[in-house]
Structures are given as structure tokens and as C-alpha cells.
LOFI-317396 format. One line per field, with one value per atom (N, C-alpha, C): atom name; chain; residue in three letters; x, y, z. Coordinates in Angstrom, 3 decimals, padded with zeros to 6 digits. Layout:
N
atomo	CA,...
cadena	A,...
residuo	ALA,...
x	X,...
y	Y,...
z	Z,...
end
This chain:
160
atomo	N,CA,C,N,CA,C,N,CA,C,N,CA,C,N,CA,C,N,CA,C,N,CA,C,N,CA,C,N,CA,C,N,CA,C,N,CA,C,N,CA,C,N,CA,C,N,CA,C,N,CA,C,N,CA,C,N,CA,C,N,CA,C,N,CA,C,N,CA,C,N,CA,C,N,CA,C,N,CA,C,N,CA,C,N,CA,C,N,CA,C,N,CA,C,N,CA,C,N,CA,C,N,CA,C,N,CA,C,N,CA,C,N,CA,C,N,CA,C,N,CA,C,N,CA,C,N,CA,C,N,CA,C,N,CA,C,N,CA,C,N,CA,C,N,CA,C,N,CA,C,N,CA,C,N,CA,C,N,CA,C,N,CA,C,N,CA,C,N,CA,C,N,CA,C,N,CA,C,N,CA,C,N,CA,C,N,CA,C,N,CA,C,N,CA,C,N,CA,C,N,CA,C,N,CA,C,N,CA,C,N,CA,C,N,CA,C,N,CA,C,N,CA,C,N,CA,C,N,CA,C,N,CA,C,N,CA,C,N,CA,C,N,CA,C,N,CA,C,N,CA,C,N,CA,C,N,CA,C,N,CA,C,N,CA,C,N,CA,C,N,CA,C,N,CA,C,N,CA,C,N,CA,C,N,CA,C,N,CA,C,N,CA,C,N,CA,C,N,CA,C,N,CA,C,N,CA,C,N,CA,C,N,CA,C,N,CA,C,N,CA,C,N,CA,C,N,CA,C,N,CA,C,N,CA,C,N,CA,C,N,CA,C,N,CA,C,N,CA,C,N,CA,C,N,CA,C,N,CA,C,N,CA,C,N,CA,C,N,CA,C,N,CA,C,N,CA,C,N,CA,C,N,CA,C,N,CA,C,N,CA,C,N,CA,C,N,CA,C,N,CA,C,N,CA,C,N,CA,C,N,CA,C,N,CA,C,N,CA,C,N,CA,C,N,CA,C,N,CA,C,N,CA,C,N,CA,C,N,CA,C,N,CA,C,N,CA,C,N,CA,C,N,CA,C,N,CA,C,N,CA,C,N,CA,C,N,CA,C,N,CA,C,N,CA,C,N,CA,C,N,CA,C,N,CA,C,N,CA,C,N,CA,C,N,CA,C,N,CA,C,N,CA,C,N,CA,C,N,CA,C,N,CA,C,N,CA,C,N,CA,C,N,CA,C,N,CA,C,N,CA,C,N,CA,C,N,CA,C,N,CA,C,N,CA,C,N,CA,C,N,CA,C,N,CA,C,N,CA,C
cadena	A,A,A,A,A,A,A,A,A,A,A,A,A,A,A,A,A,A,A,A,A,A,A,A,A,A,A,A,A,A,A,A,A,A,A,A,A,A,A,A,A,A,A,A,A,A,A,A,A,A,A,A,A,A,A,A,A,A,A,A,A,A,A,A,A,A,A,A,A,A,A,A,A,A,A,A,A,A,A,A,A,A,A,A,A,A,A,A,A,A,A,A,A,A,A,A,A,A,A,A,A,A,A,A,A,A,A,A,A,A,A,A,A,A,A,A,A,A,A,A,A,A,A,A,A,A,A,A,A,A,A,A,A,A,A,A,A,A,A,A,A,A,A,A,A,A,A,A,A,A,A,A,A,A,A,A,A,A,A,A,A,A,A,A,A,A,A,A,A,A,A,A,A,A,A,A,A,A,A,A,A,A,A,A,A,A,A,A,A,A,A,A,A,A,A,A,A,A,A,A,A,A,A,A,A,A,A,A,A,A,A,A,A,A,A,A,A,A,A,A,A,A,A,A,A,A,A,A,A,A,A,A,A,A,A,A,A,A,A,A,A,A,A,A,A,A,A,A,A,A,A,A,A,A,A,A,A,A,A,A,A,A,A,A,A,A,A,A,A,A,A,A,A,A,A,A,A,A,A,A,A,A,A,A,A,A,A,A,A,A,A,A,A,A,A,A,A,A,A,A,A,A,A,A,A,A,A,A,A,A,A,A,A,A,A,A,A,A,A,A,A,A,A,A,A,A,A,A,A,A,A,A,A,A,A,A,A,A,A,A,A,A,A,A,A,A,A,A,A,A,A,A,A,A,A,A,A,A,A,A,A,A,A,A,A,A,A,A,A,A,A,A,A,A,A,A,A,A,A,A,A,A,A,A,A,A,A,A,A,A,A,A,A,A,A,A,A,A,A,A,A,A,A,A,A,A,A,A,A,A,A,A,A,A,A,A,A,A,A,A,A,A,A,A,A,A,A,A,A,A,A,A,A,A,A,A,A,A,A,A,A,A,A,A,A,A,A,A,A,A,A,A,A,A,A,A,A,A,A,A,A,A,A,A,A,A,A,A,A,A,A,A,A,A,A,A,A,A,A,A
residuo	UNK,UNK,UNK,UNK,UNK,UNK,UNK,UNK,UNK,UNK,UNK,UNK,UNK,UNK,UNK,UNK,UNK,UNK,UNK,UNK,UNK,UNK,UNK,UNK,UNK,UNK,UNK,UNK,UNK,UNK,UNK,UNK,UNK,UNK,UNK,UNK,UNK,UNK,UNK,UNK,UNK,UNK,UNK,UNK,UNK,UNK,UNK,UNK,UNK,UNK,UNK,UNK,UNK,UNK,UNK,UNK,UNK,UNK,UNK,UNK,UNK,UNK,UNK,UNK,UNK,UNK,UNK,UNK,UNK,UNK,UNK,UNK,UNK,UNK,UNK,UNK,UNK,UNK,UNK,UNK,UNK,UNK,UNK,UNK,UNK,UNK,UNK,UNK,UNK,UNK,UNK,UNK,UNK,UNK,UNK,UNK,UNK,UNK,UNK,UNK,UNK,UNK,UNK,UNK,UNK,UNK,UNK,UNK,UNK,UNK,UNK,UNK,UNK,UNK,UNK,UNK,UNK,UNK,UNK,UNK,UNK,UNK,UNK,UNK,UNK,UNK,UNK,UNK,UNK,UNK,UNK,UNK,UNK,UNK,UNK,UNK,UNK,UNK,UNK,UNK,UNK,UNK,UNK,UNK,UNK,UNK,UNK,UNK,UNK,UNK,UNK,UNK,UNK,UNK,UNK,UNK,UNK,UNK,UNK,UNK,UNK,UNK,UNK,UNK,UNK,UNK,UNK,UNK,UNK,UNK,UNK,UNK,UNK,UNK,UNK,UNK,UNK,UNK,UNK,UNK,UNK,UNK,UNK,UNK,UNK,UNK,UNK,UNK,UNK,UNK,UNK,UNK,UNK,UNK,UNK,UNK,UNK,UNK,UNK,UNK,UNK,UNK,UNK,UNK,UNK,UNK,UNK,UNK,UNK,UNK,UNK,UNK,UNK,UNK,UNK,UNK,UNK,UNK,UNK,UNK,UNK,UNK,UNK,UNK,UNK,UNK,UNK,UNK,UNK,UNK,UNK,UNK,UNK,UNK,UNK,UNK,UNK,UNK,UNK,UNK,UNK,UNK,UNK,UNK,UNK,UNK,UNK,UNK,UNK,UNK,UNK,UNK,UNK,UNK,UNK,UNK,UNK,UNK,UNK,UNK,UNK,UNK,UNK,UNK,UNK,UNK,UNK,UNK,UNK,UNK,UNK,UNK,UNK,UNK,UNK,UNK,UNK,UNK,UNK,UNK,UNK,UNK,UNK,UNK,UNK,UNK,UNK,UNK,UNK,UNK,UNK,UNK,UNK,UNK,UNK,UNK,UNK,UNK,UNK,UNK,UNK,UNK,UNK,UNK,UNK,UNK,UNK,UNK,UNK,UNK,UNK,UNK,UNK,UNK,UNK,UNK,UNK,UNK,UNK,UNK,UNK,UNK,UNK,UNK,UNK,UNK,UNK,UNK,UNK,UNK,UNK,UNK,UNK,UNK,UNK,UNK,UNK,UNK,UNK,UNK,UNK,UNK,UNK,UNK,UNK,UNK,UNK,UNK,UNK,UNK,UNK,UNK,UNK,UNK,UNK,UNK,UNK,UNK,UNK,UNK,UNK,UNK,UNK,UNK,UNK,UNK,UNK,UNK,UNK,UNK,UNK,UNK,UNK,UNK,UNK,UNK,UNK,UNK,UNK,UNK,UNK,UNK,UNK,UNK,UNK,UNK,UNK,UNK,UNK,UNK,UNK,UNK,UNK,UNK,UNK,UNK,UNK,UNK,UNK,UNK,UNK,UNK,UNK,UNK,UNK,UNK,UNK,UNK,UNK,UNK,UNK,UNK,UNK,UNK,UNK,UNK,UNK,UNK,UNK,UNK,UNK,UNK,UNK,UNK,UNK,UNK,UNK,UNK,UNK,UNK,UNK,UNK,UNK,UNK,UNK,UNK,UNK,UNK,UNK,UNK,UNK,UNK,UNK,UNK,UNK,UNK,UNK,UNK,UNK,UNK,UNK,UNK,UNK,UNK,UNK,UNK,UNK,UNK,UNK,UNK,UNK,UNK,UNK,UNK,UNK,UNK,UNK,UNK,UNK,UNK,UNK,UNK,UNK,UNK,UNK,UNK,UNK,UNK,UNK,UNK
x	-020.280,-020.462,-019.138,-019.226,-018.035,-018.400,-018.371,-018.764,-017.706,-018.178,-017.293,-017.298,-016.109,-016.058,-016.859,-017.575,-018.349,-017.669,-018.240,-017.685,-017.486,-018.439,-018.348,-017.165,-016.868,-015.720,-014.420,-014.400,-013.202,-012.878,-013.899,-013.673,-012.825,-013.127,-012.402,-010.928,-010.601,-009.208,-008.304,-008.877,-008.068,-007.419,-007.985,-007.449,-006.216,-006.023,-004.957,-003.590,-002.740,-001.375,-000.888,000.272,000.890,000.788,000.322,000.032,000.657,001.011,001.317,000.058,-000.116,-001.312,-000.965,-001.766,-001.705,-003.144,-003.476,-004.850,-004.930,-005.941,-006.283,-007.651,-007.738,-009.015,-009.205,-010.427,-010.803,-011.249,-010.604,-010.895,-012.011,-012.697,-013.818,-014.452,-015.682,-016.399,-015.704,-015.025,-014.383,-012.869,-012.321,-010.873,-010.335,-009.113,-008.521,-008.139,-008.039,-007.649,-006.211,-005.945,-004.597,-004.203,-002.894,-002.396,-001.685,-001.950,-001.303,-000.800,000.302,000.809,000.874,000.849,000.898,001.006,000.612,000.641,-000.671,-000.963,-002.154,-001.753,-001.938,-001.623,-002.934,-003.235,-004.520,-004.282,-004.937,-004.791,-006.172,-006.165,-007.379,-007.632,-008.899,-009.299,-010.190,-009.568,-010.294,-010.895,-010.469,-011.036,-012.428,-012.961,-014.307,-014.292,-013.253,-013.129,-011.763,-011.643,-010.331,-010.240,-009.022,-008.725,-007.669,-007.997,-007.104,-006.591,-005.273,-004.669,-003.894,-004.373,-003.729,-002.930,-001.804,-000.970,-000.463,-000.471,000.013,000.050,000.437,000.507,-000.767,-001.273,-002.445,-002.013,-002.919,-002.602,-002.312,-001.249,-000.875,-000.047,000.235,001.094,000.336,001.070,000.494,000.194,000.360,000.120,-001.353,-001.843,-003.201,-003.106,-003.932,-004.036,-005.505,-005.779,-007.155,-007.283,-008.474,-008.797,-010.126,-010.132,-011.361,-011.516,-012.715,-013.036,-014.078,-013.953,-014.942,-015.213,-016.459,-016.863,-018.103,-018.664,-019.909,-020.880,-022.109,-023.146,-024.147,-024.079,-024.990,-026.473,-026.794,-028.196,-028.738,-027.917,-028.311,-028.089,-027.223,-026.772,-026.120,-025.307,-024.619,-023.213,-022.320,-021.014,-021.228,-020.513,-020.654,-019.269,-019.201,-017.912,-017.978,-016.802,-016.658,-015.393,-015.322,-014.133,-013.983,-012.763,-012.437,-011.091,-010.864,-009.596,-009.179,-007.866,-007.317,-007.653,-008.202,-008.508,-009.984,-010.783,-012.226,-012.804,-013.985,-014.647,-015.818,-016.148,-017.284,-016.841,-017.618,-017.400,-018.361,-017.789,-018.577,-018.976,-020.246,-020.753,-021.233,-020.668,-020.914,-021.884,-022.567,-023.335,-023.325,-023.033,-022.970,-022.911,-022.588,-022.540,-021.530,-021.109,-020.196,-021.044,-020.591,-021.345,-021.199,-021.898,-021.931,-020.566,-019.678,-018.345,-017.447,-017.788,-016.958,-015.731,-015.648,-014.467,-014.733,-016.011,-016.354,-017.277,-016.843,-017.647,-018.111,-019.418,-019.981,-020.526,-020.033,-020.402,-021.184,-022.400,-023.237,-023.037,-023.081,-022.919,-023.554,-023.568,-024.080,-023.088,-022.947,-022.008,-022.268,-021.351,-021.528,-021.611,-022.522,-022.640,-021.645,-020.585,-019.524,-019.983,-021.101,-021.619,-022.557,-023.193,-024.158,-023.863,-023.337,-022.966,-024.179,-023.987,-025.048,-025.967,-025.808,-026.644,-025.818,-026.509,-025.844,-026.336,-025.575,-025.962,-025.457,-025.837,-025.432,-024.114,-023.345,-022.064,-022.006,-021.129,-020.786,-019.269,-018.699,-017.279,-017.236,-016.420,-016.356,-014.923,-014.756,-013.468,-013.541,-012.590,-012.588,-011.204,-011.170,-009.916,-009.668,-008.602,-008.161,-007.399,-006.598,-005.891,-005.675,-005.032,-004.774,-003.879,-003.058,-002.083,-002.387,-003.552,-003.937,-005.440,-005.773,-007.173,-007.367,-008.584,-008.909,-009.989,-010.043,-011.132,-011.593,-012.868,-013.423,-014.522,-014.608,-015.638,-016.542,-017.850,-018.863,-019.827,-020.226,-021.168,-022.426,-023.585,-024.851,-024.971,-025.135,-025.246,-026.685,-026.838,-028.164,-029.029,-028.382,-029.105,-029.581,-029.296,-029.725,-028.797,-027.638,-026.674,-025.414,-024.787,-023.538,-022.381,-021.568,-020.392,-019.142,-018.233,-016.978,-016.048,-015.455,-014.541,-013.176,-013.010,-011.739,-011.490,-010.227,-009.773,-008.452,-008.352,-007.092,-006.710,-005.435,-004.897,-004.010,-004.236,-003.432,-002.716,-001.396,-000.597,000.112,-000.033,000.547,002.068,002.653,004.120,004.616,005.691,006.254,007.387
y	-000.993,000.377,000.860,001.427,001.931,003.233,004.340,005.644,006.164,006.774,007.390,008.900,009.521,010.989,011.690,012.720,013.542,014.901,015.752,017.093,017.844,017.727,018.428,017.934,016.644,016.103,016.660,016.886,017.428,018.820,019.598,020.933,020.830,019.864,019.688,019.380,018.748,018.359,019.578,020.759,021.985,022.318,021.792,022.055,021.208,020.119,019.161,019.806,019.621,020.134,020.605,021.218,021.770,023.290,023.895,025.316,025.967,027.253,028.066,028.880,029.274,030.042,031.226,032.263,033.424,033.808,033.848,034.073,035.294,036.123,037.235,036.941,036.932,036.625,037.477,037.935,038.642,037.589,037.529,036.491,036.886,037.948,038.391,039.603,039.951,041.032,042.391,042.672,043.983,043.887,042.814,042.613,042.832,043.356,043.543,042.201,042.178,040.958,040.597,039.308,038.797,037.946,037.910,037.171,035.902,034.818,033.527,033.003,032.285,031.663,030.158,029.421,027.971,027.303,026.038,025.245,024.482,024.054,023.248,022.181,020.932,019.806,019.154,019.158,018.663,017.474,016.357,015.169,014.667,013.981,013.414,012.057,011.751,010.443,009.829,009.031,008.327,009.206,010.464,011.362,011.860,011.400,011.782,012.781,012.742,013.578,014.250,015.323,015.864,015.958,015.764,015.854,016.941,017.985,019.119,019.080,019.070,019.110,020.406,021.259,022.545,022.520,023.234,023.378,024.802,025.369,026.733,027.103,028.331,028.843,029.610,029.401,030.120,031.516,032.493,033.796,033.601,034.168,034.005,032.762,031.960,030.785,029.476,028.418,027.083,026.695,025.399,024.906,024.600,024.948,024.601,023.541,022.526,021.494,021.429,021.477,021.422,020.369,019.814,018.865,019.266,019.353,019.616,018.506,017.950,017.001,017.663,017.455,017.980,016.940,016.808,015.920,016.479,015.701,016.095,014.933,015.215,014.203,014.372,013.492,013.622,013.511,012.752,012.613,013.943,014.672,015.975,017.107,016.836,017.867,019.014,018.630,019.592,019.101,020.063,019.739,019.516,018.571,018.237,018.146,018.294,018.171,018.400,018.377,018.593,019.397,019.992,020.706,020.468,020.104,020.010,020.676,021.140,021.770,021.448,021.478,021.152,022.206,023.339,024.424,024.503,023.508,023.567,022.162,022.084,020.794,020.616,021.654,021.576,020.998,020.058,019.562,020.309,021.004,021.764,020.824,020.840,020.007,020.940,020.746,021.642,021.076,022.009,021.704,022.978,022.844,024.057,023.809,024.886,024.802,025.784,025.470,026.327,027.317,028.573,029.600,029.444,030.285,030.198,030.452,031.194,031.461,030.237,029.283,028.099,028.356,029.525,029.879,029.903,029.869,030.092,029.002,028.331,027.325,027.918,028.065,028.578,027.400,027.276,026.171,026.719,026.232,026.642,025.663,026.185,025.346,026.036,025.349,025.916,025.615,026.569,026.362,027.302,027.278,028.108,029.588,030.269,031.724,032.327,032.914,033.434,034.647,035.260,036.420,036.024,034.845,034.420,032.976,032.790,031.459,030.537,029.295,028.301,028.320,029.293,029.360,029.019,028.683,028.437,029.456,029.581,030.470,029.892,030.518,030.064,030.725,029.979,030.449,030.128,030.857,030.563,030.602,029.545,029.535,029.536,030.404,030.565,030.327,029.318,029.035,029.624,030.508,031.143,031.040,030.618,030.564,031.904,032.582,033.826,033.480,032.410,031.826,030.355,029.595,028.174,027.992,029.001,028.894,029.799,030.418,031.304,031.140,030.756,030.644,031.334,031.725,032.337,031.511,031.651,031.110,032.256,032.604,033.617,032.969,033.384,032.872,034.015,033.730,034.731,034.152,034.974,034.553,035.410,034.776,035.502,036.298,037.605,038.475,038.614,039.253,039.482,040.333,041.118,041.968,041.210,039.881,039.073,039.152,039.799,039.930,039.134,038.588,037.857,038.840,038.634,039.467,038.628,039.095,038.381,038.602,037.521,037.643,037.010,036.328,035.676,035.642,035.882,035.733,034.993,033.954,033.221,033.182,033.408,033.304,032.067,031.245,030.039,030.187,029.957,030.044,028.719,028.190,026.890,026.960,025.975,025.890,025.472,026.083,025.781,024.777
z	-076.346,-076.797,-077.399,-078.597,-079.264,-079.975,-079.239,-079.788,-080.746,-081.801,-082.787,-082.572,-082.590,-082.442,-083.540,-083.138,-084.063,-084.210,-085.055,-085.284,-083.961,-083.049,-081.763,-080.927,-081.018,-080.299,-080.867,-082.174,-082.815,-082.291,-081.949,-081.393,-080.121,-079.292,-078.031,-078.255,-079.371,-079.624,-079.808,-080.083,-080.168,-078.829,-077.747,-076.405,-076.089,-076.808,-076.497,-076.667,-075.658,-075.719,-074.367,-074.388,-073.180,-073.240,-072.157,-072.122,-070.890,-070.997,-069.825,-069.534,-068.287,-067.933,-067.046,-067.205,-066.324,-066.017,-064.719,-064.307,-063.403,-063.641,-062.756,-062.179,-060.829,-060.188,-058.950,-058.751,-057.528,-056.521,-055.372,-054.386,-053.416,-053.711,-052.898,-053.546,-053.150,-053.810,-053.737,-052.652,-052.499,-052.497,-053.078,-053.099,-054.504,-054.599,-055.924,-056.546,-057.861,-058.570,-058.239,-058.138,-057.908,-059.106,-059.406,-060.564,-060.124,-060.849,-060.609,-061.950,-061.935,-063.160,-062.947,-064.064,-063.948,-065.306,-065.324,-066.549,-066.673,-067.885,-068.143,-069.154,-068.779,-069.649,-070.055,-071.354,-071.833,-072.755,-072.437,-073.281,-073.717,-074.850,-075.394,-074.746,-074.519,-074.017,-075.099,-075.954,-077.006,-078.085,-078.184,-079.169,-078.810,-077.663,-077.227,-076.072,-075.284,-074.090,-074.099,-073.323,-073.000,-071.486,-070.987,-069.561,-069.408,-068.653,-068.445,-067.010,-066.855,-065.521,-065.371,-064.480,-064.232,-062.950,-062.961,-061.769,-061.697,-060.505,-060.327,-058.866,-058.616,-057.254,-056.920,-055.713,-055.225,-054.787,-054.869,-054.286,-052.795,-052.321,-050.919,-050.660,-051.698,-051.539,-051.581,-051.777,-051.852,-053.276,-053.569,-054.922,-055.132,-056.318,-056.727,-057.817,-057.714,-058.739,-059.138,-060.455,-060.937,-062.033,-062.147,-063.207,-063.826,-065.155,-065.897,-066.932,-067.012,-068.074,-068.963,-070.265,-071.202,-072.279,-072.657,-073.723,-074.391,-075.297,-075.953,-075.865,-075.418,-075.281,-076.427,-077.448,-078.590,-078.208,-077.167,-076.757,-076.214,-075.466,-074.922,-075.916,-076.926,-077.860,-077.099,-076.106,-075.245,-074.948,-074.741,-074.176,-072.691,-072.123,-070.706,-070.082,-068.773,-068.124,-066.632,-066.032,-064.592,-064.329,-063.127,-062.681,-061.184,-060.766,-059.340,-059.118,-057.893,-057.560,-056.142,-055.918,-054.600,-053.557,-053.973,-053.052,-052.671,-053.125,-052.870,-052.719,-052.096,-051.929,-052.891,-053.652,-054.582,-055.921,-056.464,-057.818,-058.738,-059.710,-060.670,-061.812,-062.199,-063.281,-064.387,-065.579,-066.709,-067.737,-068.410,-069.603,-070.447,-071.751,-072.556,-074.043,-074.763,-076.221,-076.798,-078.031,-078.785,-079.570,-079.625,-080.347,-081.866,-082.606,-084.067,-084.706,-084.032,-084.595,-084.517,-083.629,-083.443,-082.597,-081.969,-081.177,-079.672,-079.268,-077.865,-077.334,-076.266,-075.574,-074.252,-074.073,-072.824,-072.034,-070.808,-069.921,-068.736,-068.553,-067.433,-066.285,-065.063,-063.883,-062.684,-061.569,-060.325,-059.221,-058.288,-057.203,-056.053,-055.081,-053.886,-054.227,-053.568,-053.701,-052.720,-053.242,-052.380,-051.575,-051.981,-051.263,-050.123,-050.232,-049.214,-048.820,-047.635,-047.169,-047.116,-047.581,-047.540,-048.743,-049.636,-050.831,-052.062,-053.141,-054.411,-055.432,-056.506,-057.592,-058.905,-059.993,-061.319,-061.716,-062.501,-063.031,-064.512,-065.215,-066.604,-066.715,-067.259,-067.620,-069.143,-069.702,-071.152,-071.618,-072.483,-073.118,-074.514,-074.830,-076.150,-076.777,-078.047,-078.786,-079.451,-079.020,-079.639,-080.916,-080.839,-081.978,-081.646,-082.534,-082.253,-081.036,-080.730,-079.639,-078.455,-078.431,-077.328,-077.084,-075.863,-075.477,-074.142,-073.877,-072.591,-071.900,-070.594,-069.783,-068.896,-068.995,-068.106,-067.273,-066.010,-065.098,-064.679,-064.662,-064.358,-063.333,-062.364,-061.325,-061.434,-061.280,-061.300,-060.006,-060.134,-058.964,-058.490,-057.346,-056.770,-057.696,-058.574,-059.513,-060.754,-060.811,-061.946,-063.143,-062.977,-064.067,-063.735,-064.776,-064.582,-064.461,-063.426,-063.181,-063.396,-064.243,-064.474,-063.289,-062.774,-061.646,-061.904,-063.037,-063.320,-064.822,-065.191,-066.579,-066.563,-067.363,-067.502,-068.983,-069.252,-070.607,-070.657,-071.658,-071.878,-073.203,-073.171,-074.389,-074.591,-075.811,-076.130,-076.065,-075.382,-075.339,-076.717,-077.164,-078.495,-078.370
end
């Protein structure tokens, strides 16, 4: 098997590079947002995948290490990927698409419902390019009211 990168794979290559990050996240439904800073190192894997390694400080102390993989599956006609972190035991599995503007990748996934122990719910992570050197990642959780609530925003700025 020798897959050739397609147009969709080229979109992922915009992520490649060294980035600084600043994240604001609410760690619970009634808790104020906390800010964390870190880095994100993104490399290409054969022009078909990207591997993102994030490092930063957790709110309240301790180092966080995260890994995100992203690719494009031509058979599904979807972007696919995974996310794991040193602060959790759940592996997030993504499937999504880039919008018509070509600037926003929305990734759907399922994971623990932080409001109800033992249950799962739907999530959306959205990667958006503000410019070639600035991207955001927002995370949204499906609430009991059937609406997605944003609980995290991260800004990534390319190191010069």
C-alpha cells in the first residue's frame, strides 16, 4: 500500500510547526475558567497524517502532555484522528470535516459526561485558522438541553 496525499491531506500540513499555546478552560460546570500556557509541536507523518505533541502546566500544578493525531480517510470522506492526555484515561476518537471556507475543521467525538458520572455525551472540537500563524481550538460538550456548550478555548501562535 502506497497512499498518495490528496488535497484534504494538504490542509493538515498547515498545522506543521512549533507553536506556543494559551488555553482557557472551565474545569467544572460552576467553576471559573483557568488559564494554562504551553507548547505544541506538530510534525507530518508521510504527508498523510499529522502528530501534535502538546506540553504545558495543568491548572493547580503538574505537567500535562497531550497527543493528537489527524489524517484524512478517503473511503469515509472524513478527517479522522485521536486525542490522549496524561491527565485522563479516555481516548478520544475523532471524525469530521473542513467547512466551506477552508479555515475550520470540526471534529465530532464522544466521551465522559462530566455532569453525570458513568454516562457519555457528544463533543465537538473545532480547529480554526485565524491566520497562517494563529489557530484556535475550541471544545464544546452537548448539554442536557440538547445544545453544545463551549468550555475551552486555546490559542496557538506559530513560533518565529
